[in-house]
N, C-alpha and C positions, 0 to 999 in steps of 0.2 A: 377271433381273438390271438396274441401271443399268450405262448407257455410262459406260466413264472411259477414251479413248485418251494412251494415252501418246507423245510428241514429243518429237521430238529440237530441239530449243527454239535451238540451238547455227546451224542452219538456218536457222531462221529466217529472212523476209525483212519489216524492218520500213522502211515507208514513213515519210514526214515525214509529220505533221499539212500535209492543206490548207489552203493562203491563204483567206480571205474576204473581200470587199469588200460595207462593208456602208452602210449612208442612213441617219443620225439624224434623225429628224422630231420634231416637235412635232407633240401631238395633232391640234391645229383646221389644218396643213399637211397632214396627214394625213388627214382627213377631206373635204379639199376636193384630194385628187388621188386618194382613191379614193371620189368622192361615186357612191352608188345603189351599191354594192360590200356584200353582207352575206356574213361567212364563214359557213359551216355550223355551227360551233361553237358561233354566239352567235345562229343562230336559231332562237326558244319551239319553234316546231312538228318541226325538227330534230333539236333533243336532247331531246322528249319523245319522239318517237318510237324513237331508239337509245338512248335511257336502257329503254325498255321491252326491248327488243330483250336489252342488259345485263342485264336484273334477269332473265329469262329463262334466256338462256343459263346465268347464275351460280348458279342453283336448284340444277340436274341435278345426278347426282352421278358422278362421274368414277373409273369400275371397271377397275382390273388383270383381263383376261382371258385366258383360256390355252386352245388348240386341242387337244383329246383328241379318243380314236377315237368317244368318245362324245356327242360336239357340244362347243362351247366353255362352261368352265367359268369363275366368277369366282374368281379367287388375293383369298385374303386373307392383306395379310403387309405387311413394315412399309415397301416402299415402295410398294406401294398406298394405306398411312393415310396414307404423306407426300404424296405427291399428291390426293389426297383432304380431308386435312384440312387438314393444314397443308404448302403447298407452298411461303411465304414465311414467314420468323415474326416479321416485318414488321405482316403481314395477314391476315385470317380467307381462309378460301378463297374464297368468297364474293366480296367486296371483291377479290382478287385476278383471281377467273376479270374479273369485273365491270372492270378497270381496263384488261384486257388487249382487251375487246372495245370499250369506246368507244376505245382507242388505236388499233386495227385501223379502225375505221369513221371515228374525226374524225381526231386531229391526226396518229396516225401514218400518215395515207394510206395505210392497205393494210397497215402494217406495223406488228410489234410484236417484241421480243427480250429475252429474259428471260439471266443469265448465272449456270449450275449451277455453286455451291461445293458440291468434295469436300471427304472427311477421306477417307484408307485406301480409295481405290473406293467409301465411299460417299457419296450426293447428301448432303447438308444443306441446300441452300436452294437455289430460283429467284428470281433476283435481278431484281426490272424495273431495267429500263435507260428514264429519260425519252426519247420521240421526238426530244425539241429534241437533243441532245446524240450523237444517231447518224446517220451520213454512211454508204450504202453504196459500195463502190468496185468496181466489174469489175475481172477479172482475169482474162484467157486464158476459159478454159469458165467458170472459177467465179468467186467473187465472195468480198468481205474486207466486215467491220465492222467501223468505227471508231468506236470510242467516248470522249470526252473525250481526242483524242488517241492513244488505244494500239490498235494494230490485234489484231485478232484472226480466224480464219480461221473461214468460215462453219458447219464443227462444233463449234467451239468453241462456240458460242453456242445458243440454241436460240431460232429465226426461225419468227415462224408470219406467212403471210404470205395476200392474197387477191386477185383481181381482179391474176393477174397480165397483167404489163407484156407488148407484145408483144416489143421489143425486148429484153427482160431479165427472160426468163421467171422467174428467180428471187426479183422483185422485186414487189411490190404496188400495186395503185395507186391502192386504196380510193374511194371514192362520185367517179366522174367523171360527173357529173352535171349538164345544163343547164338551174339553176334560177337564175341571178339574178334575170331577171323576176318568175319568183315569189317570192322569198323577198323583192325589192324591193317587191311588191306587199304581201307582209302586211308586213313591218315599217310600210311608209306607213299599212296599214289602222290598225295597232296605234297609229299616233302620233294617226292621224286620232279614234279611240275616245276616246283619254287628253285631247286639247282640247278637245272636245265636251263629256268628261264629267268634267274637273276645273278648267273653268274658273273664275276666282275673280270674275267678273262675273257669273257665272248666278247669281240669287237661287235658294232653295229653294224659298221663299215666297213670291206676290203677297197682298198683302190691301189690300180696296176699301171705302173707308165713305163713308156719306154725306155728303159734304161737299164744298164746290164747290174749284174749280182753286187760286182765287188763296189758298186759306185750306190748302191743300194743299202749296204753291210753298216755302214757309217749313221749314225744317229745325228750330227748335222745335218749329211744331205739329205735324209727322209724329214727333218725336220722344213730346211729349204724347201723342199718339193710341196710338203703343206702349208706354209707358207706363201707360196708364190700359188697356187691353184685354188684351196680348199676353204683358204679363211675370209670372210667378207666382214668388215666392222659393223655395217649394219644389220639388225637379227630378218630374220627370214628373204637375206637377198639372196637368188638363185647362184649357182656358180657358174665361172665360165671357162671352160677347161679346152683348150686345142684338143681338134677331133684327131683319134690314129695313138695320139700319143698317153693320153692317161684313159684310162678305163674305172668304173666305180661301178660295184656288186653291192646290194644292201645284203646283210646275213640276217634270215630272222631263225628267234629263237625254233627248237623241235616243241611240236606240237604233244598233246598225249596220244594222238594216234600215231606218229611217226616213229612217238615208244612203244607201239605194238600193248598199249595196258589201256585204250579209252573204253573196248569194249568188254573188257574183267570189268572195271569201274561204273560200269551203264548196271551190268549185272549185279553186283555189290550194292547198288542204290534202289535198285530195283527188290532187291531183299529186305530192305533196311526198309522199304516204303512197304511191304506187306507187312514186317512185325509189326509196326509201329501204326497200321491202318490207313493210312496216305494215299490219296493217286500219285504214282511213281513221279509225274508231270511236276506235282509239286519238288523235288526233289532235281528238278529241271533236266527228266528223262519221258522222252517221246511229247508228243503233242495235248492238249486240251482238250477235252471231252467231255461234252455237257452230261450226257446220260452218268458216268465216272462218278461228274463229280456229284450229280444231285443223288444219285446211288449210295457216294459218300456219308452226305449231309444225312441223308434216313436212317445209316446205320451206326455209325461210329459218332457221329456229332449229337444223335440223340442217343444214342446210347450212355454218353457222357452227360447230358443236360437230364436223362433220367437219374441218375445220381444224386446230381445237384438240386432237383425239383423235389424228390422223395425223401431225402436229407431233413432239408426246408422246412417238406411240411410236418414230418414225422417229429423233428427237434422243438416249431417252434408253433407250431397250432393244436389246440387240444378240443377245437370244432369238430363234430365227425362229417361237415359238410363243407368245408375249406379245403382247399390243396393248391398247392402253389405250380404253375407249369410254364414251360420257356414255350417262348416261340419262333420256330425255326424259319417263318416264311419267309423272312426279309432275305433268307440265305440261300433260296434255291436262284439257280439260272435260268431264267426263261427271258426273251427276248418282249417288249416293249411290245408289240404285232398283238403275241399270244396273251399277255394279261390281258391287252383289251377287248379280244376278243369273248375270252372268259368272265371279265366284268359285265360285259355287252348280251351276255348268254343270260347271266346272272341274272341281270336285272330288267330281262326283255319276258324272262321266265315267271318272276313276280318271286324270286330268293334271294331274292337281294336289293338295296333301294340303290338310287342311283350313285349317293354320296360316297356309300359302299366298295360298288362298282371304279369309281373316278381314284378310292382311295388306293386301288391295286398298281397305279399307273402313276400314282404319285399326284393329282391336283387337287386343289384344294376343293374344299366341298362347299354346292348352293342350294339355298335356304331353301328353293321347292324341290330340292329333290333329297326329301328325306322319308318318304313314305313309300311305300312296297306299290311298284306295278300294278294295278286293276285289270286282269285277264280277262278277254274275249272270247265270246264263246266257248267260255270253257263249262265242261261238261262233267259233275264230282263221279268218280272211279263207280260209286251206286247205284250210276243211271246209266253207265256203259251199254248194259243190254237194253235197257229199253228203246227198240228199236224208229217208235216213234219219234221222240227227241233227238234221233239220229238223223230220219230224214226231214223235221224241220215244220211237223205237225201229226193230227190225230188220226191220219189214217196210214194203213198199211202198204207196202208194196204191191204194184198187181201186175205178177210178172204171168 
C-alpha cells in the first residue's frame, strides 16, 4: 500500500523564505570573469555519457515485489502499474526516469525531488520539482525542503540523493570531479577543429593553368579561365578541360591528427569517461566490448537503480514485505543464440516453463508450455547414497 501520513498541520513550524543576494552580469562580462571554465552540463562529452546512463536506466521496468516464504514474487496491482507505467501524468515513465537521472547527475548536484499527490489515501501523481527552485535546510538531526518559498518536511517529499555529503549525509553531492583542465582542453580542441575546418579563406579547390603570372594577375583573366573551363550550367555535370593546360587539385581541411592533438583528445575523453563511470567507447574512443558493457550495467547502472528503488520503497510503502525493484535483464548484451541455449537449458532442467524460456528471446507464449517440464530418471538428493537405486534394482554389485 502507498504511504500517506496524516500530520497536525497546526504544529508545523513554517520558516520564512531565505533571502538571496545575486549579481546580474552581461554575457560578455560573465565570460571574461569565468574564462576557461566549462560547466559539466555544457560539455559535449559529459552530456553524451550522462545521456547514455539516463537512457539505460530509464529502459528498466520498475517492479513491485513481495517477500514470501517461497521467495520474492512480483505483485501486479494498481500501485505497481502506477509506478511502472504512469508515475507522473505529464510524462511517460521513460521520460520521467530519464529526467530523474539527469537531474541527479547534473543540475540537481546529486539530488532530485518529487512531490507525491494523494487523493483519499491513493497515490495519484509524483510531480517532478525543478532543481533550480529547491533549497535544503538543516534542522537538528533532520532537514527540510523549501520549494518556491514553501517548506516541506523531509518525509513529505520523495528525495533521491547520491554521493552523500560528509557533513550532511542526507544531502547528495553530485559529480565532484576535478575536470576543469580536461574540459577546457576538449573545449579548445573543438574550437581549433571548427576554426581550421570552416575558415572562409580556405578554398576547396586549387586550379593551375598553362599561363604566365602576369596574365593571371588580372582578376578578369582569372574569371575568364573559370568561365571557360570550370563552369557548367547543368548541376552535377563533369568538367571537360584540355590535358596539360589545366590541373585541378582538391584541398582537404586539416584533421585533428594533422594538428597533432588527436591523441591528447582521446586521453581526455578516456579521463571524462572514467570519472563519470561510462565505457570509453560511449564517447567515441576505442571499440565496443561486450564484457565491459555488461560490467557497466552491473556496476554504474545498477548503482543508480539502487538509489531509485530504495528511495521509492522508503518513501511510498509502509508494508514491511513490499519493495520496488528495477529489472536490468533487458539491458545486457547477449546474442540470441546464447539466450536461446540458456532458456532451453532452464526448460529442460525443469527450472523454467517453456514460455519463460521463449520470453528470453522475445517469442510469444504457447498455451501448452505453461507447465514445468517433468524430469525423467530423477533421483532425489536423499537417495544419492542408495546403491540399489543407482543400479536399477534391489541387488548390490558383485565384483
